[in-house]
C-alpha positions, -999 to +999 in steps of 0.1 A: +003-236+309+006-267+331-028-274+348-012-284+381+000-248+387-018-228+415-047-207+403-030-176+414+001-184+393-021-193+363-040-160+366-006-141+368+006-158+337-026-150+319-025-113+329+012-110+319+008-128+286-026-116+278-021-084+257+005-100+235-017-130+230-047-109+219-025-092+193-014-126+179-051-138+177-069-108+162-063-119+125-077-154+132-106-138+151-115-117+120-113-148+098-135-168+122-161-140+124-162-135+086-165-173+079-195-176+103-214-144+095-213-148+057-231-182+056-255-170+083-265-140+063-268-162+032-292-186+048-313-158+063-317-142+029-325-174+012-360-189+007-354-219+029-379-227+057-377-203+087-370-231+111-340-242+090-328-206+088-329-202+126-311-234+132-283-228+107-278-191+116-283-196+153-257-225+155-231-207+134-235-173+153-235-191+187-199-201+180-188-165+184-198-160+221-185-196+227-151-184+214-152-151+233-160-166+267-145-201+265-122-205+236-101-173+237-094-175+275-084-212+271-061-204+242-044-175+259-039-194+292-028-225+273-053-245+293-056-278+274-087-292+290-107-260+285-095-258+249-107-294+243-141-285+258-143-254+235-134-274+204-159-301+211-187-276+217-177-258+185-179-290+165-213-298+180-227-264+170-213-267+135-229-301+129-265-290+123-256-263+098-232-286+079-260-313+076-287-288+066-269-263+043-240-270+019-231-233+020-221-238+057-189-254+043-175-219+040-173-217+078-145-243+077-121-215+067-125-200+102-132-232+122-103-254+112-075-230+123-091-230+157-078-265+163-042-256+155-044-225+176-057-243+206-040-278+204-006-291+194-003-297+157-004-336+158-036-336+178-051-307+159-052-325+125-081-347+137-104-317+141-104-305+105-109-340+092-140-344+115-154-311+104-148-319+067-168-351+069-200-333+079-207-316+046-201-349+028-226-366+051-251-339+041-249-349+004-250-386+009-288-386+007-289-364-023-286-372-060-256-349-068-237-351-100-200-362-100-188-327-106-205-314-075-188-341-054-155-333-070-160-296-062-168-304-026-138-326-023-115-298-037-130-273-013-126-296+017-090-305+007-081-269+003-096-260+037-078-288+055-044-281+038-048-244+044-057-248+080-029-274+086-002-253+070-011-221+088-019-240+120+016-254+121+030-220+114+010-205+142+022-232+166+058-226+156+054-189+162+038-196+196+066-219+206+092-193+195+074-166+215+073-188+246+110-197+243+118-160+238+098-151+269+116-178+289+149-166+277+141-130+285+130-141+320+163-160+325+183-130+313+165-107+337+170-131+365+207-135+356+211-097+354+195-093+388+217-120+403+248-104+388+238-070+401+232-085+435+266-103+436+283-072+423+267-051+450+278-076+476+313-078+463+315-040+462+303-038+497+327-065+509+356-048+491+347-014+506+345-029+541+379-045+537+393-012+524+379+008+553+391-018+577+426-015+563+424+023+563+413+023+600+440-002+609+467+017+591+458+051+604+436+054+635+445+022+652+482+028+648+479+064+660+460+054+691+486+027+698+514+054+696+495+077+720+490+049+745+527+039+743+537+075+749+514+081+778+524+047+794+561+055+794+579+058+828+579+096+825+547+104+805+549+142+811+579+144+787+558+127+760+527+147+764+536+172+735+544+143+713+512+125+722+492+157+715+509+161+681+502+124+673+465+129+683+462+159+660+476+139+631+453+110+639+424+134+638+435+147+604+437+111+592+401+105+605+388+135+587+405+125+555+391+091+558+356+103+563+359+127+534+373+100+512+404+122+505+440+111+500+459+100+531+466+130+554+504+127+552+502+135+514+477+163+516+503+190+522+537+174+515+555+152+490+559+115+494+595+117+505+588+144+531+560+123+545+581+092+547+609+111+563+586+126+589+569+092+596+603+075+601+616+103+624+584+101+644+590+064+650+625+072+664+610+098+687+584+074+700+607+044+705+641+060+710+656+039+682+682+052+658+661+058+626+671+070+592+655+075+558+672+074+524+665+072+487+682+053+459+680+060+422+665+090+405+635+103+423+603+111+403+566+117+408+546+085+413+509+078+406+486+087+435+477+050+440+513+039+443+521+067+468+491+057+490+502+020+490+538+030+499+528+053+527+505+027+541+531+000+538+557+022+556+532+030+584+524-007+589+561-017+588+571+009+614+540+001+635+552-035+638+587-022+647+573+000+674+550-027+689+570-059+685+606-055+675+622-037+704+648-025+678+676-001+684+683+007+648+658+012+619+666+020+583+640+030+557+650+031+520+629+041+490+646+028+458+635+041+424+639+015+396+631+017+359+596+003+362+591-002+399+597+015+432+609-006+462+603+003+499+627-014+523+622-013+561+650-030+581+654-033+619+678-051+642+650-062+666+638-095+680+626-109+646+600-136+641+590-165+620+570-151+590+553-184+585+538-184+620+533-148+628+515-129+600+488-108+615+460-087+601+483-058+593+506-078+571+476-095+554+460-061+547+493-048+534+496-077+510+461-072+497+466-035+492+499-040+474+486-068+452+457-046+441+481-023+423+501-052+409+529-051+435+545-077+458+555-080+495+585-099+509+592-104+546+626-118+556+630-124+594+641-149+619+640-150+657+668-128+671+680-117+637+658-086+630+634-081+601+635-068+565+603-058+548+604-052+510+574-037+492+576-033+454+550-015+433+550-007+396+555+029+388 
């Protein structure tokens, strides 16, 4: 763990990584305890002077609380300065037993791996070499046969090689565990970001859908009612306005209940289109007609909804802007598509300059089902709207 991190973040990392770190260290802790207790017991049972026994056993056994309160927290938190302090104190405590009792060499089996657990491998190699020189210093002043020196050299070499190999292995496992933890954290962060973006996209799409539904149903219905009641003789249009208000209410209820569009709830697509076309003629006084081409057939619900909404939008534009005297609606059934055509002889417009929210919403709705929208118009030449959807 980097030492420059805030203490709160370091504590958080320690607490989150702690249990897994203890599980990885328990085997080395057993080895450390066994390697320290065995020579301590040996020297206490030997006939050596009591002062020597207390020094050797006391120093070796003191390494255990040093590890528990200093070494293990430093290793788990990956705090390099504290780890160095722990290893230096451990080396200092091992020095007296190594210089007094050759049997203390056995403790190297548990002490040398501590360097590789606490430090990077390249730095950790120095520790076992330093520890291994101490038993050799203890024999310099003694008249030992060559065989004894050779045995000591074999033991020390074995300890250093053993601790080095297993220390590098431990470091590799630790690095892999850290990389895996970072990868998991990144995946969790990415998953949360994807979920957030998906939720935002879903909410945005739902808002656009509801805006289109309100525009295609309620707004158009209210516009029709206003036009009927603002006519020169509104009393003649009151029954028609009431009927339009009732249908608008049905649309609102269907929208709230997330049902299919109200015109399709109790009638077929063709009946609904014929009725909507006739209603436009009643409201505007234009000559309207509805016709079909090709062999009629049932369409998917999604395609029917798109065609109904497109017809409502097209006729709403005729009613509000065209001033047409003649309107023709045709539903043509092809082999793989169905085409809705709305033609009027009204004022016309430039499609490149006058595409409002209604046409944009219609294009978006049609494109969602893989269809297309084409508007052909010019000032003074009427308008033709063609909507094709696969079916």
